[in-house]
C-alpha positions as CSV (number, residue, x, y, z in Angstrom):
1,X,3.1,26.9,-10.2
2,X,4.1,23.9,-8.2
3,X,1.7,21.3,-6.7
4,X,1.5,21.4,-2.9
5,X,1.1,18.3,-0.8
6,X,-0.7,18.1,2.5
7,X,1.2,16.5,5.3
8,X,-0.7,15.4,8.4
9,X,1.2,15.2,11.7
10,X,0.7,12.2,13.9
11,X,-1.0,12.5,17.3
12,X,1.3,12.7,20.3
13,X,1.9,9.4,22.0
14,X,0.0,8.6,25.2
15,X,1.8,9.0,28.5
16,X,4.1,11.9,27.6
17,X,5.1,14.5,30.3
18,X,3.8,18.0,29.5
19,X,5.0,21.3,30.9
20,X,2.9,24.4,31.4
21,X,-0.4,22.8,30.3
22,X,-3.3,21.6,32.4
23,X,-3.8,18.5,30.2
24,X,-2.1,16.7,27.3
25,X,-2.4,18.4,23.9
26,X,-4.0,17.0,20.8
27,X,-3.2,17.9,17.2
28,X,-6.7,19.2,16.9
29,X,-6.0,21.7,19.7
30,X,-3.1,23.1,17.6
31,X,-4.9,23.4,14.3
32,X,-4.6,26.9,12.8
33,X,-2.1,28.0,15.4
34,X,1.6,28.8,15.2
35,X,3.5,26.2,17.3
36,X,7.1,26.4,18.5
37,X,8.6,23.2,19.8
38,X,11.7,23.3,22.0
39,X,13.5,19.9,22.2
40,X,16.1,19.7,25.0
41,X,17.9,17.0,27.0
42,X,19.4,16.6,30.5
43,X,23.0,16.4,29.6
């Protein structure tokens, strides 16, 4: 059996632009949920 480490994600920085949300998200809003992040650029 291997020892597992807990990794805490940092909060999102202030001032980010959010799509399809009424307000900025916090990590506590996402706790216990499956989250899919899609990173894309304008190129």
